[in-house]
KEKE-3310 file (N, C-alpha, C; in steps of 0.2 Angstrom, whole numbers, plus 5000, padded with zeros to 4 digits):
npx = (5004:5002:5012:5005:5010:5008:5012:5015:5011:5023:5032:5033:5042:5053:5059:5058:5069:5079:5081:5084:5096:5106:5107:5113:5125:5129:5133:5145:5143:5147:5153:5169:5181:5193:5209:5205:5200:5186:5176:5175:5187:5203:5216:5228:5247:5257:5271:5289:5305:5321:5340:5354:5371:5376:5386:5379:5377:5373:5362:5352:5348:5341:5333:5325:5317:5309:5300:5292:5281:5274:5257:5253:5262:5278:5296:5306:5324:5339:5353:5363:5376:5387:5380:5380:5382:5373:5360:5363:5360:5347:5337:5328:5316:5304:5297:5309:5317:5324:5314:5319:5334:5350:5363:5378:5381:5386:5385:5373:5374:5375:5365:5353:5355:5353:5339:5333:5329:5318:5316:5319:5309:5299:5290:5296:5296:5301:5305:5304:5319:5328:5331:5341:5361:5368:5379:5377:5363:5366:5377:5367:5360:5359:5360:5350:5340:5336:5342:5342:5338:5349:5355:5364:5383:5402:5417:5436:5449:5460:5469:5480:5492:5492:5501:5511:5512:5510:5494:5498:5508:5502:5499:5496:5498:5503:5518:5521:5518:5526:5540:5538:5540:5551:5556:5558:5551:5554:5559:5548:5536:5532:5521:5505:5498:5485:5492:5494:5479:5465:5455:5460:5471:5465:5462:5472:5474:5464:5468:5475:5470:5464:5453:5447:5440:5431:5412:5406:5411:5425:5439:5455:5468:5483:5481:5488:5487:5482:5497:5504:5500:5505:5518:5520:5518:5526:5537:5532:5527:5538:5545:5536:5530:5531:5521:5505:5491:5476:5473:5487:5488:5480:5485:5498:5496:5488:5497:5507:5515:5517:5512:5504:5490:5480:5463:5449:5433:5429:5440:5440:5435:5442:5456:5454:5448:5463:5467:5476:5478:5468:5469:5461:5458:5459:5463:5477:5482:5487:5503:5509:5497:5488:5476:5466:5469:5459:5447:5438:5418:5409:5390:5379:5363:5345:5339:5326:5317:5313:5305:5296:5291:5284:5272:5256:5249:5263:5266:5262:5267:5277:5280:5277:5289:5299:5295:5299:5309:5316:5315:5326:5330:5332:5346:5352:5352:5360:5372:5377:5378:5389:5396:5392:5390:5377:5365:5355:5352:5348:5351:5364:5362:5359:5365:5370:5377:5386:5392:5400:5418:5421:5412:5407:5421:5419:5407:5412:5423:5415:5414:5423:5427:5423:5409:5410:5411:5396:5394:5394:5404:5415:5417:5425:5438:5443:5451:5459:5463:5473:5479:5488:5493:5500:5512:5517:5522:5526:5532:5541:5539:5542:5533:5526:5525:5518:5506:5500:5499:5491:5479:5473:5472:5460:5453:5449:5445:5432:5426:5423:5414:5403:5399:5406)
npy = (4993:5012:5023:5041:5057:5072:5087:5105:5122:5129:5120:5115:5124:5125:5111:5114:5123:5118:5107:5112:5120:5108:5102:5117:5113:5100:5105:5110:5125:5133:5129:5124:5110:5100:5107:5117:5135:5149:5160:5167:5161:5163:5165:5156:5155:5159:5147:5151:5148:5153:5149:5151:5156:5169:5182:5183:5198:5202:5191:5197:5207:5207:5196:5204:5214:5205:5200:5207:5204:5196:5192:5185:5180:5169:5171:5159:5161:5150:5144:5138:5124:5117:5125:5125:5112:5103:5110:5103:5089:5092:5100:5100:5096:5091:5091:5095:5104:5121:5135:5148:5153:5162:5169:5170:5175:5166:5151:5150:5146:5131:5127:5132:5123:5113:5113:5119:5132:5145:5158:5174:5184:5180:5186:5201:5214:5217:5231:5235:5229:5237:5246:5242:5240:5241:5230:5222:5215:5211:5199:5192:5186:5170:5163:5172:5172:5179:5174:5176:5190:5203:5209:5215:5219:5214:5218:5217:5227:5240:5242:5251:5255:5267:5275:5268:5271:5284:5295:5299:5293:5281:5270:5273:5267:5252:5251:5260:5255:5244:5251:5255:5244:5240:5248:5244:5248:5251:5241:5231:5223:5229:5228:5214:5199:5187:5178:5168:5160:5160:5169:5180:5183:5184:5198:5202:5197:5201:5213:5214:5213:5199:5186:5173:5160:5160:5165:5156:5145:5140:5136:5150:5147:5148:5158:5170:5183:5180:5172:5183:5190:5183:5181:5196:5200:5190:5197:5204:5195:5191:5199:5197:5187:5168:5159:5164:5162:5167:5169:5173:5185:5191:5193:5198:5211:5217:5218:5227:5221:5225:5235:5238:5230:5220:5215:5210:5217:5212:5208:5220:5224:5217:5221:5235:5235:5230:5242:5247:5263:5264:5265:5267:5263:5265:5254:5250:5255:5244:5247:5242:5239:5249:5246:5246:5235:5221:5218:5201:5205:5198:5195:5194:5189:5184:5169:5159:5143:5130:5122:5127:5141:5134:5130:5133:5140:5144:5154:5166:5171:5171:5182:5193:5193:5196:5207:5214:5215:5224:5237:5250:5254:5242:5237:5248:5246:5234:5240:5246:5239:5230:5233:5231:5233:5242:5236:5241:5253:5268:5269:5275:5289:5292:5301:5295:5282:5288:5293:5285:5278:5265:5259:5265:5265:5252:5253:5262:5255:5245:5248:5244:5231:5216:5202:5188:5174:5166:5151:5133:5127:5135:5131:5120:5130:5135:5130:5122:5133:5139:5129:5130:5142:5141:5133:5139:5154:5148:5136:5139:5133:5133:5146:5144:5130:5126:5132:5126:5115:5116:5119:5110:5101:5109:5109:5092:5090:5098:5092:5080:5084:5090:5077:5074)
npz = (4999:4995:5003:5005:5006:5012:5012:5018:5008:5011:5016:5005:4999:5001:4999:4987:4986:4989:4983:4970:4977:4977:4962:4960:4965:4961:4946:4949:4950:4960:4969:4974:4968:4979:4982:4974:4971:4977:4974:4987:4992:4995:4982:4977:4980:4969:4967:4963:4958:4961:4954:4959:4962:4967:4979:4996:4996:4983:4979:4992:4987:4975:4981:4991:4983:4976:4986:4986:4978:4987:4992:4981:4970:4977:4978:4980:4983:4980:4985:4974:4975:4960:4951:4936:4930:4939:4930:4918:4919:4926:4918:4910:4917:4926:4939:4945:4942:4940:4941:4936:4932:4939:4931:4924:4907:4899:4897:4892:4877:4879:4887:4879:4866:4871:4873:4884:4888:4887:4877:4883:4876:4875:4884:4887:4879:4862:4862:4876:4878:4873:4882:4888:4888:4874:4874:4882:4879:4867:4871:4879:4869:4858:4843:4836:4845:4862:4878:4892:4904:4906:4921:4929:4925:4923:4921:4919:4927:4926:4941:4954:4966:4976:4983:4976:4963:4956:4952:4941:4934:4930:4916:4900:4889:4882:4884:4889:4901:4902:4905:4914:4925:4922:4928:4940:4955:4966:4972:4970:4963:4945:4941:4940:4938:4932:4923:4917:4914:4903:4903:4907:4898:4888:4884:4881:4867:4862:4861:4849:4840:4837:4841:4854:4847:4833:4830:4825:4829:4827:4831:4834:4839:4834:4825:4816:4824:4839:4840:4839:4849:4860:4860:4862:4875:4883:4887:4898:4907:4911:4919:4929:4944:4945:4948:4949:4953:4958:4971:4974:4969:4973:4985:4984:4980:4988:5003:4997:4990:4975:4963:4954:4945:4934:4937:4943:4948:4960:4969:4973:4987:4998:4994:4999:5012:5017:5016:5008:4997:4985:4965:4951:4934:4915:4904:4897:4880:4868:4862:4849:4842:4842:4849:4863:4878:4878:4889:4895:4896:4907:4910:4917:4925:4922:4918:4909:4911:4900:4904:4917:4910:4903:4909:4911:4923:4930:4919:4918:4930:4929:4919:4928:4936:4928:4921:4935:4935:4926:4932:4934:4948:4954:4948:4952:4966:4966:4961:4972:4984:4979:4970:4955:4937:4932:4920:4915:4904:4909:4923:4923:4922:4936:4950:4960:4955:4945:4952:4956:4957:4954:4945:4936:4930:4926:4918:4906:4901:4896:4885:4876:4880:4879:4876:4883:4875:4871:4864:4864:4862:4866:4881:4879:4874:4886:4892:4884:4881:4893:4896:4883:4889:4898:4895:4887:4894:4907:4903:4892:4880:4864:4853:4842:4839:4851:4850:4837:4840:4852:4844:4836:4845:4851:4838:4837:4850:4849:4837:4841:4852:4843:4839:4826)
capx = (4999:5008:5010:5004:5014:5005:5016:5009:5014:5027:5037:5035:5045:5058:5060:5063:5076:5084:5085:5090:5104:5109:5108:5121:5133:5132:5135:5150:5144:5149:5157:5175:5184:5197:5213:5202:5197:5182:5175:5176:5193:5210:5218:5235:5252:5262:5278:5294:5311:5326:5344:5360:5378:5377:5386:5375:5375:5367:5358:5348:5346:5337:5326:5319:5313:5304:5296:5285:5276:5271:5257:5252:5268:5284:5299:5312:5333:5341:5361:5365:5381:5389:5373:5379:5382:5366:5358:5363:5355:5339:5333:5321:5312:5297:5299:5315:5321:5320:5310:5322:5343:5352:5370:5382:5379:5391:5380:5366:5373:5375:5360:5348:5354:5348:5333:5328:5328:5313:5319:5316:5305:5290:5289:5298:5297:5309:5304:5308:5327:5332:5332:5350:5367:5370:5383:5373:5361:5373:5381:5360:5359:5363:5357:5344:5337:5337:5338:5343:5337:5352:5355:5372:5390:5407:5423:5443:5451:5466:5470:5486:5490:5491:5506:5518:5511:5506:5492:5503:5512:5498:5502:5491:5501:5508:5524:5524:5517:5534:5543:5536:5541:5558:5561:5559:5546:5555:5561:5541:5534:5528:5513:5503:5490:5484:5494:5492:5473:5462:5451:5464:5474:5459:5461:5479:5475:5458:5472:5481:5465:5462:5450:5450:5436:5425:5405:5403:5415:5429:5446:5459:5475:5487:5481:5493:5486:5485:5503:5507:5497:5508:5525:5524:5514:5531:5542:5526:5526:5547:5542:5529:5530:5531:5513:5497:5485:5469:5478:5493:5490:5480:5488:5503:5494:5486:5501:5511:5522:5514:5510:5498:5486:5474:5458:5439:5429:5429:5447:5442:5433:5449:5461:5451:5449:5469:5470:5478:5475:5466:5467:5457:5460:5455:5465:5482:5483:5493:5507:5508:5492:5484:5469:5465:5469:5449:5446:5430:5414:5401:5384:5372:5355:5340:5335:5318:5316:5306:5296:5294:5287:5277:5268:5252:5250:5269:5268:5260:5269:5284:5279:5277:5294:5303:5295:5297:5315:5316:5317:5332:5332:5338:5353:5357:5356:5365:5377:5379:5377:5394:5400:5394:5387:5369:5363:5350:5356:5347:5355:5372:5360:5357:5371:5374:5381:5389:5400:5404:5422:5423:5407:5409:5425:5416:5404:5417:5428:5413:5413:5429:5425:5419:5407:5412:5408:5392:5391:5396:5414:5419:5420:5434:5444:5444:5455:5466:5470:5477:5485:5494:5498:5505:5517:5520:5525:5530:5537:5547:5538:5542:5524:5523:5523:5513:5499:5499:5494:5483:5474:5474:5468:5452:5447:5449:5439:5425:5424:5420:5407:5398:5397:5407)
capy = (4999:5017:5029:5045:5062:5078:5091:5111:5126:5130:5115:5112:5129:5124:5107:5117:5127:5114:5104:5119:5120:5101:5106:5120:5108:5096:5106:5115:5132:5138:5125:5119:5103:5098:5112:5123:5141:5152:5167:5169:5158:5166:5161:5150:5160:5152:5148:5149:5146:5156:5144:5155:5154:5171:5182:5186:5203:5203:5187:5199:5213:5204:5195:5209:5215:5199:5200:5213:5203:5193:5184:5183:5176:5169:5167:5158:5161:5145:5144:5131:5121:5115:5125:5124:5105:5101:5112:5100:5085:5091:5107:5096:5089:5097:5088:5094:5110:5127:5139:5151:5152:5168:5167:5172:5173:5162:5144:5150:5142:5124:5125:5133:5119:5107:5113:5118:5138:5147:5167:5180:5188:5178:5188:5205:5215:5220:5239:5234:5227:5245:5249:5239:5245:5235:5224:5215:5211:5203:5195:5187:5183:5165:5160:5175:5173:5183:5169:5183:5196:5205:5213:5219:5217:5213:5219:5218:5234:5241:5246:5253:5259:5276:5275:5264:5273:5290:5297:5306:5287:5276:5272:5274:5263:5245:5252:5265:5248:5241:5253:5255:5237:5237:5254:5241:5250:5250:5234:5229:5219:5235:5224:5209:5198:5180:5178:5161:5158:5161:5173:5188:5183:5187:5206:5204:5194:5204:5219:5213:5211:5191:5181:5164:5156:5165:5166:5150:5138:5138:5139:5154:5147:5150:5164:5176:5188:5176:5172:5189:5193:5179:5184:5203:5198:5186:5200:5205:5191:5189:5202:5193:5179:5163:5158:5170:5162:5172:5170:5176:5190:5197:5194:5204:5217:5219:5218:5230:5218:5224:5243:5238:5224:5220:5211:5212:5221:5205:5210:5228:5223:5214:5227:5242:5234:5232:5249:5250:5269:5260:5269:5262:5268:5263:5248:5253:5254:5240:5249:5239:5240:5256:5243:5243:5229:5220:5211:5197:5205:5194:5197:5192:5190:5181:5166:5156:5136:5131:5120:5132:5146:5129:5129:5138:5141:5148:5157:5172:5174:5173:5189:5198:5193:5199:5215:5219:5217:5232:5243:5252:5254:5236:5235:5250:5244:5228:5241:5249:5234:5223:5236:5230:5238:5240:5232:5249:5264:5273:5270:5279:5293:5296:5305:5288:5280:5291:5297:5279:5278:5257:5257:5271:5263:5246:5256:5263:5250:5241:5251:5242:5225:5209:5200:5179:5168:5160:5146:5129:5126:5139:5124:5117:5132:5137:5122:5121:5139:5140:5123:5135:5148:5137:5129:5147:5156:5145:5132:5142:5133:5137:5147:5142:5124:5125:5134:5123:5110:5118:5122:5104:5099:5111:5107:5088:5090:5102:5089:5077:5087:5090:5069:5072)
capz = (5000:4993:5006:5003:5010:5012:5012:5014:5006:5014:5015:5000:4994:5006:4996:4981:4985:4992:4975:4969:4978:4973:4955:4959:4967:4954:4941:4950:4948:4965:4976:4970:4971:4982:4976:4966:4973:4975:4977:4995:4997:4993:4977:4980:4977:4965:4969:4957:4961:4957:4957:4960:4964:4971:4984:5002:4994:4978:4982:4995:4984:4972:4984:4994:4977:4974:4990:4985:4976:4990:4993:4975:4968:4980:4975:4984:4979:4982:4983:4971:4972:4956:4948:4930:4929:4938:4926:4915:4922:4929:4917:4907:4920:4927:4944:4951:4940:4945:4937:4933:4936:4940:4931:4917:4901:4894:4897:4889:4873:4880:4887:4872:4861:4875:4874:4891:4888:4885:4876:4886:4872:4877:4890:4889:4870:4860:4863:4882:4879:4871:4888:4889:4884:4868:4874:4888:4874:4863:4875:4880:4861:4854:4837:4834:4849:4867:4882:4898:4905:4911:4926:4930:4921:4928:4918:4922:4928:4928:4947:4956:4973:4975:4985:4974:4958:4955:4945:4933:4933:4926:4910:4893:4882:4886:4881:4896:4907:4904:4905:4925:4926:4923:4935:4948:4956:4971:4972:4970:4956:4944:4936:4939:4933:4930:4917:4912:4913:4898:4907:4909:4893:4882:4884:4875:4860:4860:4860:4842:4835:4837:4845:4854:4844:4830:4832:4822:4833:4824:4836:4833:4843:4830:4821:4817:4830:4844:4840:4838:4857:4866:4859:4863:4882:4886:4891:4904:4911:4915:4924:4936:4949:4942:4950:4947:4956:4962:4981:4974:4965:4976:4991:4984:4980:4996:5005:4996:4985:4968:4961:4951:4944:4932:4940:4944:4954:4964:4971:4976:4995:5002:4995:5001:5019:5020:5018:5001:4993:4975:4960:4945:4928:4909:4901:4893:4873:4864:4857:4845:4837:4841:4852:4870:4880:4878:4891:4893:4902:4910:4910:4924:4923:4923:4914:4912:4910:4897:4908:4919:4902:4897:4915:4910:4930:4931:4914:4921:4935:4927:4914:4931:4940:4924:4922:4940:4935:4922:4937:4936:4954:4956:4946:4954:4972:4966:4962:4979:4987:4977:4966:4950:4934:4930:4913:4910:4901:4913:4928:4923:4924:4942:4954:4965:4949:4941:4958:4959:4952:4950:4942:4930:4925:4921:4912:4904:4899:4894:4877:4871:4881:4870:4882:4884:4872:4873:4861:4868:4861:4870:4885:4877:4875:4894:4895:4879:4879:4899:4893:4879:4891:4904:4891:4884:4899:4913:4902:4889:4875:4855:4856:4834:4842:4857:4847:4834:4845:4855:4838:4833:4851:4851:4835:4839:4853:4847:4833:4845:4854:4839:4836:4817)
cpx = (5005:5006:5010:5006:5010:5010:5011:5014:5021:5035:5041:5040:5053:5061:5062:5069:5081:5087:5088:5097:5110:5109:5114:5125:5135:5134:5142:5151:5146:5155:5162:5176:5189:5205:5213:5200:5190:5181:5175:5182:5198:5213:5226:5241:5253:5268:5282:5301:5317:5335:5349:5367:5381:5382:5379:5373:5370:5361:5350:5343:5340:5331:5322:5314:5308:5301:5290:5280:5273:5265:5254:5258:5275:5288:5306:5319:5335:5347:5362:5371:5383:5381:5373:5377:5374:5361:5356:5359:5346:5335:5330:5317:5309:5298:5302:5320:5320:5316:5314:5330:5346:5359:5372:5381:5382:5390:5377:5366:5373:5367:5354:5349:5352:5343:5327:5329:5323:5316:5315:5310:5298:5289:5290:5298:5302:5310:5310:5318:5329:5333:5340:5354:5367:5373:5379:5366:5363:5373:5375:5359:5362:5356:5350:5339:5339:5337:5339:5341:5344:5351:5359:5378:5395:5413:5431:5444:5458:5468:5479:5485:5493:5500:5513:5516:5506:5501:5495:5507:5507:5497:5493:5491:5505:5514:5527:5521:5526:5539:5545:5539:5547:5563:5562:5556:5547:5556:5554:5538:5529:5521:5512:5497:5492:5486:5492:5484:5471:5460:5454:5469:5469:5462:5467:5477:5468:5462:5475:5474:5462:5456:5451:5446:5432:5418:5403:5407:5420:5439:5451:5466:5480:5487:5485:5494:5484:5493:5506:5509:5503:5515:5525:5524:5521:5536:5539:5529:5533:5548:5538:5532:5528:5523:5508:5493:5482:5474:5482:5494:5485:5481:5495:5502:5493:5492:5507:5516:5522:5510:5504:5496:5481:5468:5451:5437:5429:5435:5445:5439:5437:5453:5460:5453:5457:5472:5476:5474:5474:5464:5463:5456:5457:5461:5470:5481:5486:5498:5509:5504:5487:5479:5470:5466:5460:5448:5441:5425:5410:5396:5380:5368:5350:5336:5329:5321:5311:5301:5293:5288:5283:5269:5262:5248:5255:5270:5268:5264:5276:5284:5282:5284:5301:5303:5296:5307:5319:5316:5324:5334:5335:5344:5357:5357:5359:5372:5381:5382:5386:5400:5399:5392:5381:5370:5360:5353:5356:5349:5361:5368:5360:5364:5372:5376:5384:5396:5402:5409:5422:5418:5407:5415:5424:5414:5408:5423:5424:5411:5418:5428:5422:5415:5411:5409:5402:5391:5395:5404:5417:5419:5425:5440:5445:5451:5462:5469:5473:5480:5492:5497:5502:5512:5519:5526:5526:5535:5541:5545:5539:5534:5522:5520:5518:5507:5498:5496:5489:5477:5472:5470:5460:5449:5445:5442:5430:5422:5419:5412:5402:5395:5400:5413)
cpy = (5006:5022:5035:5053:5069:5083:5100:5115:5129:5126:5114:5119:5126:5119:5110:5118:5122:5107:5109:5121:5114:5101:5110:5115:5105:5099:5111:5120:5135:5134:5122:5113:5104:5101:5115:5131:5143:5158:5171:5166:5163:5162:5158:5154:5155:5155:5146:5151:5147:5150:5150:5152:5161:5175:5184:5192:5205:5198:5191:5203:5211:5201:5199:5212:5212:5199:5202:5210:5197:5197:5181:5177:5174:5166:5168:5159:5156:5143:5139:5129:5117:5116:5120:5116:5101:5104:5106:5091:5086:5097:5103:5094:5094:5097:5093:5103:5117:5130:5145:5150:5159:5166:5169:5172:5168:5153:5145:5146:5136:5123:5127:5124:5111:5106:5116:5125:5141:5157:5169:5185:5187:5182:5196:5208:5219:5228:5239:5234:5235:5247:5248:5242:5240:5228:5219:5212:5206:5198:5190:5184:5177:5163:5164:5174:5176:5179:5172:5185:5200:5209:5219:5218:5219:5215:5218:5227:5235:5245:5246:5254:5265:5278:5273:5268:5278:5290:5298:5296:5283:5277:5271:5268:5255:5246:5256:5261:5245:5245:5255:5248:5236:5244:5249:5242:5250:5245:5231:5226:5226:5233:5217:5205:5189:5178:5172:5155:5162:5167:5180:5187:5185:5195:5207:5201:5197:5211:5222:5213:5205:5189:5174:5159:5160:5163:5159:5142:5137:5141:5144:5153:5149:5153:5168:5183:5186:5177:5178:5194:5189:5180:5189:5202:5193:5192:5203:5201:5187:5191:5200:5186:5173:5160:5161:5169:5167:5174:5173:5182:5195:5198:5198:5211:5223:5220:5224:5229:5218:5229:5239:5230:5226:5214:5213:5212:5216:5205:5215:5228:5222:5219:5234:5242:5232:5236:5253:5258:5266:5266:5264:5267:5261:5257:5252:5254:5250:5246:5247:5239:5246:5252:5244:5237:5228:5216:5207:5203:5200:5197:5193:5192:5184:5176:5161:5147:5134:5129:5121:5137:5139:5128:5133:5141:5148:5155:5165:5176:5176:5179:5195:5198:5197:5207:5219:5221:5221:5236:5244:5253:5249:5234:5242:5249:5239:5231:5246:5245:5229:5228:5233:5234:5237:5242:5239:5255:5269:5275:5274:5287:5298:5296:5297:5283:5280:5294:5291:5275:5270:5256:5260:5269:5256:5248:5257:5258:5245:5245:5247:5233:5219:5204:5188:5176:5165:5153:5139:5127:5130:5134:5124:5124:5137:5134:5122:5128:5140:5134:5127:5140:5147:5136:5137:5150:5154:5140:5134:5137:5135:5139:5145:5136:5124:5126:5129:5117:5110:5118:5115:5101:5100:5109:5099:5087:5094:5099:5083:5079:5088:5084:5070:5066)
cpz = (5002:5001:5001:5007:5006:5012:5012:5010:5007:5015:5008:4997:4996:5001:4991:4979:4988:4986:4973:4970:4978:4967:4954:4959:4962:4948:4941:4949:4956:4972:4973:4973:4975:4977:4974:4976:4971:4976:4982:4996:4995:4987:4980:4978:4972:4965:4965:4962:4957:4958:4955:4962:4966:4978:4988:4999:4988:4979:4987:4994:4982:4976:4989:4990:4976:4978:4991:4984:4978:4993:4986:4970:4975:4977:4978:4977:4983:4980:4980:4970:4966:4951:4939:4926:4931:4935:4919:4914:4923:4922:4913:4912:4925:4936:4950:4945:4941:4941:4932:4937:4935:4939:4925:4911:4898:4892:4893:4880:4872:4881:4882:4866:4865:4874:4880:4893:4887:4883:4880:4883:4872:4881:4893:4880:4870:4863:4872:4884:4875:4876:4892:4886:4879:4869:4878:4883:4872:4867:4878:4874:4859:4848:4836:4840:4858:4874:4890:4897:4909:4917:4928:4925:4923:4918:4924:4922:4929:4935:4950:4961:4974:4976:4981:4967:4957:4951:4940:4932:4931:4919:4903:4888:4887:4887:4889:4902:4909:4904:4914:4929:4927:4926:4941:4951:4964:4974:4974:4964:4954:4942:4936:4937:4933:4923:4913:4912:4907:4899:4906:4902:4888:4881:4878:4871:4858:4857:4854:4837:4835:4840:4847:4850:4839:4831:4828:4825:4830:4829:4832:4836:4839:4824:4821:4821:4835:4845:4842:4848:4861:4865:4864:4873:4884:4891:4899:4910:4913:4918:4931:4939:4945:4940:4952:4948:4956:4968:4977:4971:4970:4982:4990:4984:4987:5001:5002:4990:4976:4969:4956:4947:4938:4937:4940:4948:4962:4971:4977:4984:4999:4999:4998:5009:5021:5020:5013:4999:4986:4972:4953:4939:4922:4907:4897:4885:4872:4859:4850:4838:4836:4845:4859:4871:4880:4882:4889:4897:4904:4913:4914:4924:4925:4919:4916:4909:4906:4900:4911:4917:4900:4902:4915:4918:4931:4928:4914:4924:4934:4923:4920:4936:4934:4922:4927:4937:4930:4923:4936:4943:4957:4953:4950:4963:4972:4966:4968:4983:4985:4974:4958:4946:4932:4923:4911:4910:4906:4919:4928:4921:4930:4947:4957:4961:4946:4945:4960:4956:4950:4944:4935:4925:4922:4916:4904:4897:4896:4886:4871:4874:4878:4877:4879:4881:4872:4871:4865:4867:4862:4877:4886:4878:4880:4893:4892:4878:4887:4899:4889:4884:4896:4900:4889:4891:4905:4911:4897:4881:4868:4856:4847:4837:4847:4854:4843:4835:4850:4849:4837:4839:4852:4846:4836:4843:4852:4839:4838:4850:4850:4834:4829:4817)
residu = (MET:LYS:ARG:ILE:LEU:LYS:TYR:GLY:LYS:ALA:THR:SER:GLN:ILE:ILE:MET:LEU:ALA:LEU:THR:LEU:THR:LEU:VAL:VAL:ALA:CYS:GLY:SER:SER:VAL:ALA:SER:GLU:GLY:GLU:THR:THR:ALA:ASP:SER:PRO:ALA:ARG:PRO:VAL:GLU:LEU:VAL:ILE:TRP:HIS:ASP:LYS:GLU:GLU:ALA:ILE:ALA:SER:VAL:LEU:GLU:SER:TYR:LEU:ASP:THR:LEU:GLN:PRO:GLU:ILE:ILE:VAL:THR:MET:GLU:ARG:LYS:HIS:GLY:LEU:THR:GLU:THR:LEU:LYS:LEU:VAL:GLY:ASN:ASP:PRO:ARG:VAL:ALA:PRO:ASP:PHE:TYR:PHE:PHE:ALA:HIS:ASP:LYS:LEU:GLY:VAL:TYR:ALA:GLU:MET:GLY:ILE:LEU:ALA:PRO:ILE:THR:ASP:PHE:VAL:SER:GLU:GLU:ASP:LEU:GLU:ALA:PHE:LEU:PRO:MET:THR:ILE:TYR:ALA:ALA:THR:TYR:ARG:GLY:ASN:VAL:TYR:GLN:LEU:PRO:ILE:TYR:PHE:GLU:THR:LEU:LEU:PHE:MET:TYR:ASN:ARG:ALA:LEU:MET:SER:ASP:ASP:GLU:VAL:PRO:THR:THR:THR:GLU:GLU:LEU:TYR:ALA:PHE:MET:ARG:SER:GLY:ALA:GLY:GLY:ARG:PHE:GLY:PHE:ILE:GLU:GLN:HIS:SER:THR:ALA:TYR:PHE:SER:ALA:GLY:TRP:ILE:HIS:GLY:PHE:GLY:GLY:VAL:ILE:ILE:THR:GLU:ASP:GLY:ILE:PRO:MET:LEU:ASN:ALA:PRO:GLU:THR:LEU:ALA:ALA:LEU:GLU:TYR:ARG:LEU:LYS:PHE:VAL:GLU:ARG:MET:PRO:GLY:GLU:THR:GLU:TYR:ALA:THR:VAL:ASN:ALA:LEU:PHE:ARG:GLU:GLY:ARG:ALA:ALA:SER:LEU:ILE:GLY:GLY:PRO:TRP:LEU:VAL:PRO:SER:ILE:ARG:ALA:SER:GLY:VAL:ASP:LEU:GLY:LEU:ALA:LEU:MET:PRO:THR:VAL:SER:GLU:THR:GLY:PHE:SER:LEU:SER:PRO:PHE:SER:GLY:VAL:GLN:GLY:LEU:HIS:VAL:LEU:ARG:VAL:ALA:ALA:GLU:ASN:PRO:GLU:LYS:ASN:PRO:ALA:ILE:ARG:GLU:VAL:LEU:GLN:MET:LEU:LEU:ASN:THR:ASP:ILE:GLY:VAL:ALA:MET:ALA:ILE:ALA:SER:GLY:CYS:ALA:PRO:ALA:LEU:THR:ALA:ALA:TYR:GLU:LEU:ASP:VAL:ILE:ARG:ASN:ASP:GLU:MET:VAL:MET:LYS:MET:ARG:GLU:THR:ALA:GLU:THR:ALA:ILE:PRO:MET:PRO:ASN:ILE:PRO:GLU:MET:ASP:ILE:MET:TRP:THR:VAL:LEU:GLY:ASN:LEU:LEU:VAL:ASP:VAL:ASN:MET:ARG:SER:ARG:ASP:ILE:GLN:GLU:ALA:ALA:ASP:ASP:ALA:GLN:ARG:ARG:ALA:GLU:ASP:LEU:ILE:ARG:ILE:MET:ARG:GLY:GLU)
# end
């Protein structure tokens, strides 16, 4: 026997309302499934990770600016030991790869060939890039794509101890420098540098119109310009200490046992802390060629991993991070914190930068400095050129013979790297 239920008017209205709400829930119109947000609940922050190998002063400046994106975007700066090699292993793995890495420009060719980078122009416009010093964008470009957002750069500088070399004695040519070295400098070394490392020797090769490797990856170790640079430089090397690695050069200059050196801005804090009255100057002109010594420059900036760029949740947040880094204040703050040179042209219109002698000397040097090659083949050249310099400068090997051997070695290793 059927049970017949009778409801009053008010009860019926309540039942109809309940049924309506049930349908709304079923259609997913207002109640989110697990992990989703509703109009009444806050959106989850997008979390991004930057790998870097920078000193605390640099990392802290960047972190303080990125923290202003919270709570919508949380960016974590993670200092990574062995960053470059680790990226080769995990750069294509979305589970463990970072979203960005903050590093020099010279490795981007390797990573671009591996397919782990996204072009910066996916997030910033060509017009935005016009605000940067041209040298920095050139450094950040590989095969027509810009893969780095430059933040600052560094170059080598000519440094001198004013107690041992007066401002009037600062050489403008290499022959003037050599004459000062021959004068004895009061029983001290007149000039020192890390003469048998590739990074420090590049400026001499460039000063003779040479290159270490061409843009299409051809080594030039036995080219006439390279041979001329190696031979000319020998007379300077002979008046330097036999061992000139970083620690020795730094110690000799700090202790007043060397009047001048070519060194990076990273030396300056320890030099000034030792009480040296430090002078800074532009590179001397090579008397033989009329070209200035033209050191390598290293451009530091942010690179975007492809796996992060392809993540639809992270992509807009990546754009916001990069747009923030177009702010001139960030490069200025880093310059104040560590003496690096901002990549944005507008920074050099500000008094705080214009009054910084070291930064402005790097800015002037950037006019002739050459960005480190960012092609994968350059990884081979650092070691092969270093060995050539040791052979010539420290083992007195015949320059032509040593250079020919180094050229063959570089060509062989590049063929193996390319799988030819």
